[in-house]
N, C-alpha and C positions, 0 to 999 in steps of 0.2 A: 504494500500500500504506500502510495506516495505521501510525502510529508504534507503537501498542500491539501490532499484529500483528507488526511487524518485531522488536520486542523479544522477544515470546514465541517466535517461530520461531528467532531468533538465539541464545537462551539454552537452547533445547531440546537434548536429547542424553543420552548415557550418561555413565558415570564417566570415560571417556577424554576426552570433550569438556570435562568439568569440570577434569580434570587439565591439559588443554591451555590452558584459560583461566587457571588458576592459574600455570602456568609462564610463559606469555606476560606476565602481569602482573608476575611477579618479575623477568623479564628487562628489562621496561620500567622498573621501579623502579631497577634497578642502573644502566642506561644513563642515566636522567635524573639520578641522583645524581652520576655521573661528569661529566656535562655541566654541572651546576650548580657543581660544584667548579672546573671549568675556567673558567666564567664569573666565579666569585668571584675567582680569581687575576687574570683579565683586568681586573677592576675596580680593581685596585691602581694607584695613581699615585704617582710619586716615584722618586728615584734617578737620573733622567735628567740628563746634564750640560747645564748652561745657561750659555751664554756671557754674560759681563758686559761693560759698556761699557769697563772698564779693561783688558780683555784676559784677565782671570782666568776660571776655570771653576769653577762651583759645582754641587753636586748638588741637584736639586729636592727639597724636603721632601715628606714623606708616607709614606715606607716605612722610615724609620730605626728605628721601634719594633718591627720584626720581628727575631727572633734569627737566622733562617736567611738566608744570602746568596741562596738560591734565590728568596726573596720580595723582598729589598732591591734586587737588581740587575735592571734591566729585561731584559737579555739572557738571564739565567737564568730569569726569569719566563716568557719566551716558551717556553723548553724545557719548563717544568712544564706549561704550557697544551697544548703539543704532545703531551707524554706522556699527559696525561689524555684528550685527544681520541682518541689512538690506542688507549687502553685501552677506549674505548667500542665500537670496531669488533668485537672478539670478542664483546662482550655483545650487540650488534645481530645478529651472526651467530647467536648462541644463540637470540635471539628468533625469527629466521627458521626455525630448526630446530624450535622449540617449536610454531610455527604449523602445521608439517607433522604433528605428532603426531595420530594417529587420522584421517589424511587419507582412507583408503579408506572408512571408515564414514561420515565426513562427506560424502564425494562421493555415496555411495549415498543418504543422507538428502536431500541437495539435489536429486539426480536424481529421487527420488520426489516432491519438491515440484514439480519442473518437469513431471513426468508428470501431476501433479494440476492443471496449468493455469498455473503460474507462468512468467513470461517469463525469458529468459536474464539480463536485467538485474536482475530481482528476486532470482533465485537467487544471483547474485554479490553483490548488495547485502546479503543475509542473512549470507553468509560474511564479507564485509568489516566489517559492523556488529559481528559477534562479535569479530573481531580488534581493531577500533578501541576497542570498549568495554573489552576486557581491557587494552589498552595505556593507555587513559585512566585506568583504576583504578590501574595500575602507576605511571604518571607522577605521579598525585596522591600515592600512597604514597611514591614517591621524593622528592617535594618535602617531605612531612612528615618523612621520614627525614633529609633534609638539614637542616631546621630543628632537629630534635632533636639531631643530632650537632653542629651549629654551637653550640647552646646548651650542650651537655655539655662540649665541648672549649674553651670560652672561659674560659681560666685565665691571666690576666696574672701575670707573675713579680713578685718584690719590686721590681724596677726599672720595672715597668709594661710590659715588653716581651712580645710574643706569639710563640708558636711557630708558630701557624697564623693565617691571615687571618680570624679569626672576627669581627672588627669591620667587615668589608666585606660588601656585599650586591651581587649582580649588578644590572646596569642593567636597566630594564624591557624593553628590546628583547632582550637576551641571555637574560633570564629567560623571556620568551615563547617564544623559539626553543628553549631547552632543554626546556621542558615540552611543546611542541607537536611537536617534531621526531620523537620516537619514535612517537606514534600515527599520524602521517602516513606515516612509513616503513613501519610495520607494515601499515597499510591498503594501501599500494602492493604490498607483498610478498603479502598475501592476495589482492589482485586478480590478480596475476600467476599465483599458484598455482591459481586457479579458472578459468583459461581453458579447461581441458578440459571442465568441466561446462557452460560457456557454449556450447561447440560442439555437444554432443549430450547429452541427458539420460541416455542409456544408458551413458555413460562408456566407450564403445568407440571407440578411435581407432587406426587402422592406422598403424604406424610401420615403415618399411623402411629399414634402415641399409645403404647400399651400401659404405661404407668407415668405418674407425674415425676417431676424432678426430685432428686434425692438430696439430703442435706450434706453431701460430701464436701462442698466448698468450705465447710467449717474447719476441715483439716488444713486448708490453705491459710486460714486465719491463725490457727494454732502454730503452724510452721513459721509464718511470718513473725509472730510474737517471739518465738524462740530465736529466730535469726536476728531479730532486733537486739536481743540480749547477747548474742555471740561476741561482737566486738568488745563489749564491756568486759566480758569474761576473759577474752584473750589478752586485752590490754593490761590486766592484772598479773599476767604470767609472762608476757613478752612485749617487746617494743613493737608497736603497731603503727603504721603510717596513718596520718590523719585522713588521707583520701580513701584508703582501704576501710578505715573505720566508718567514714560517711557512706561509702558505697554499700557496705553490708547493711547499715541501717536503712538506707534508701531501698534496697532490695527487699528487706523485711516489710517495710511500709507498703511497697507495691504489692507484695503477696497478700497482705491484709486487705488492701483495697480490692484486689481481684476476687478474693474470697467473699467479701461483702457484696460486691456487685453481682457476681455469679450466683451467690446464695439467695439473691432477691427472687430468682426464679422459683425456688422452693417456697419462699415466704409468700409470693404471689399465689402460687397454686394452693397452698394451705389456706390462705385467707379466702380464696375463691370457694374452696370446699366448705369452709365454715359459713360463708354467706349463703351458698346454695342450700346448705342443710338447715340452717336456722332462720334464713330470711323468710319474711312473710308477705312481701310486696313485690311487684314486678321490677322495681328498681334494683333491689338487692339480688333478686334471682337472676336478672339479666347481667348484672355486674359480675356475679359469681361465675356464671357460665362463660363469660368472655375471659375472665382471668384464668379459668381452668383450661380454656381452649388455647390461649396464648400466654402462658405464664412468663415467658421470657421477655414480654413487652416491658415489664418493670425493670429488668436488667438493662434494656436498651435505653429507655427513657430516663431512668433515674441514675445512670452510671456516673455522669459528671457530678450530680448533686451528692451522691453517696461518697464519691472520692473527696469532695470538699469537706464533707462531714467527718470523715476519718482524719483529715488534716486538722480540722477544727478541734476535734477531741484531743488530739496529740498536742496541739498548740495550747489549749487550756491546761493540759497537764504540765507542760513546761512552764507556763505562766505561774501556776501554783508553786512549782518547784523554785522558780527564781525568787518569788516573794518570800517563801519560807527560808531560802538561803540568806536573803537580805536581813530578815528578822533575826536569824541565828547569829549572823555576824555583828549586828547591832548589840544583841545581848552579850556576846562575847567581849565586845569593846567596853561595855559597862563594867563587866567583871574585872577586866584588867586595867580599868581606869582610863580608857581611851574614849573620847567623845564620838558620837555618831557622825557619819559623813553625809551631809545633805546631798552632795552630788551623787553619792552611791545610791541613795533612795530615788533620786530623780532618774537615774539610769534605768532602774527597774520599772518605773512608771512609764518612761518612754518606750521601753521594750514591750510592755503590755499594750500600749497604744499601737505599736507596730504590728503586734500579733492580731489585734482586733481588726485593724485595717486589712491585713492579708486575708483573714477569714471572711470579712465582709465582701472583699473582691471575689473570692472563690465562690461564695454563695450567689452573688449577683451573676457571675458568669454561668454558674450551674442553672440558675433560674432561666436565663436566656436559652440555654440548651434544652431545658425542659419544655419551654414554650414552643421551640422549634419542633421537638419530637411530638408534643401533644397535638400541635396543628397538623403535622404530617399524618398521625394516626387517625385523626378525625376526617381528613380529606380522603385517606385510603378507604374508610368505611362509609363514604358518602352515599353509595348506592344502597347499602344495607340500611343506613339510617333513613334514607328517603323511602325505602320500602316499608319500614316500620311505621313511619309517619302516615303513609298511604293506607296502611292497615288499621289506623286509628290510635296508634301509640301517642300519648301526649308529649309535647316537646319538653315539659318539665321532667317527665320520666327519663327521657334520654339524657337531659342535663344532669339529673341525679345519678344516673348510671356512670356518666363520665366522672363525676365527683368521687363516687365510691371507687372506681377503678384507679383514680389518682391517689387517694388518701389511704385506702385499705392496705396496699403493700408499702406505702411510703412510711407510715408511722412506725411499724416494727422494724423495717429496714433502716430507717434513720436512727432509731435507738441502738440497733446493733452496730452501726457505723460509728456513732459517737462513743459508745462504750469501748469498742475495739481500739479506736484511736487513743482513748484515755488509758486503757490497759497497757498499750505499748510503752508509755512513759512510766506508769506506776509499777510495772513489772521490774523496773530497774531502780527508780528513784521514789521510794515511799517514805523516806525520812532523810534529813540532812544533819550532818555533824560538823561542828566547827570547834577547833582547839584540840587539845590533847597532845600538843607537841612538847618537847623537852628542850631546855636551855642549860648549858653547862657554863659556869663562871668560876674563875680562879679566886679563892678567898684572899690571897696575898698578891696584889698586882706586881710587887717587886720581885717575887720569887720566880724560879725557872718554870716555864710553861709546862715542861714535861714532868716535873716532880712536885709541883704545888698541889695542894688539896683542892678539890673541885666541889662545887655545890651544884646539884642538879635541881632545877626548878621545872615542875610540870605545869603546863597551862591548864586552866579549867576546860571542861568539855561541855558544850551546849548541843543538845540533840533535840530537834523538833520534828514532829511528824508532818508530812506534806498533806494538807487537807484535800478532800475531794471538792473541786469547785462546783458545787451543786447549782449555785445561782447562775454562774456563767454558762454552764451546760444547759440549764433550763432555758436561758435566754437564747442560746444558739439553736436548740431544738424547737422551741416555740416560735422563734422568728423565722426559721426555715419552713416550718409547717404553714405559718401565715403567708409567707411568700409563695409557697406552692398552691395555697388556696386561691390567692390572687391570680396566679398563672392559670389555674383551672377555670376561674371565672372568665378570663380572657379567651380561653379555649372554647367556652360555651358560645361566645360570639361567632367563632368559626363554625361551631356545630349548627348554629341557627341558619347560616347560609348554606350548609351542606345537607339540610333536610328538604331542600326544594324538590318537588316532585319531578322536575326536569332531569334530576340526577339519575333517575331510574333508567333512562335511555342508555343503550349500549354505546360505548365510545367508537 
């Protein structure tokens, strides 16, 4: 197939195809920007302790001109990189949901191309080329946005210090990975979604479900939690690179997110069975049957949201840890006669605000993805909904069914996601300890250091439990459910236009 023909066929389509391309490009731009920000923080050098020949310990220069300890200290920089990479996961899930927008019409168009003589590989190539082209445009826009924001926020203070690392630039390797990763992942997702058209151009595949989904994804959650603990266990026994430490923790978090998202299929199927068994009205019965017929719809539509919820639960756990650490250090300072450091307390407050902003962004992105997926599912069922309307089903019954389909699997899956994210952190850090060190002093300063009597002073120990942040978790869960209820209300507007009797006609 010629390149010109491939471009013409991949860019053909209606307004829905154009909207899908635009949304995919926007998602790719957001993901690329977040990855470039993480690569910029990773490019910072300095602040690491360096042993000197005389036994002293200096900090390597290079990061002292940043105002935030999150950028000056290597350990905290790793946390920033980790958080930015986690923030890209809901955005990538949003990109996957945007690729599905208008999928039935696209499948019919590609099936017609196959019936006209195209091979399965050519049909898949057309769809993948569309997705990759949109992702490349989005990645280029994200790179331009990164450069513009970097230039706009470069504002050194009177002392020459910077609030953000706008003086750093990602290494060539990390820059290439950040720009190329999103188009490659989008192309793989598009290839996976097109396997049905590759099997048959008629788009008819018989699926027989002998039993519902099983709760096996719970094993992925358990393995992810164990893997999250492995680097901490290894670092107590051997020297472990900070990047290996972060990679293992990131892999454990991803496994937990996969387990939660895939496990939503079992949650949706079980909720559908309960609604179908105990429901007494047409709304709950219809919602239960739809959830049992397609239990994986929850995994597809709620993927980005549940990923953000796992990150939010972990972020709240770290916030409680940081606050407890600050309180323990303040109490330790009182015991040894050192006043509390107000800048230290302000650091934890600013860190908490940063966490809240990141979680809010993740939930907002996930809500956008949920809206796209919900609108797509309503449009895909437009003929069924129109037929039900023609048979006398009230519009409010269909709207209630949509609300039940959205909230019934959402509430338990959201609770599982938040608890799993919190358990990730609390499985390692359930209490903090400050002090307990020993100091040796010579009783006679004029005596020989090797022979003089020494006095050993042991510092007091302050141990505080890390509380469960019930209020913040309730705010996260309740706010997310409220946001999804609003999204479902917007989806009802799409449902209203999809119940027109004209939709019964065959396309």
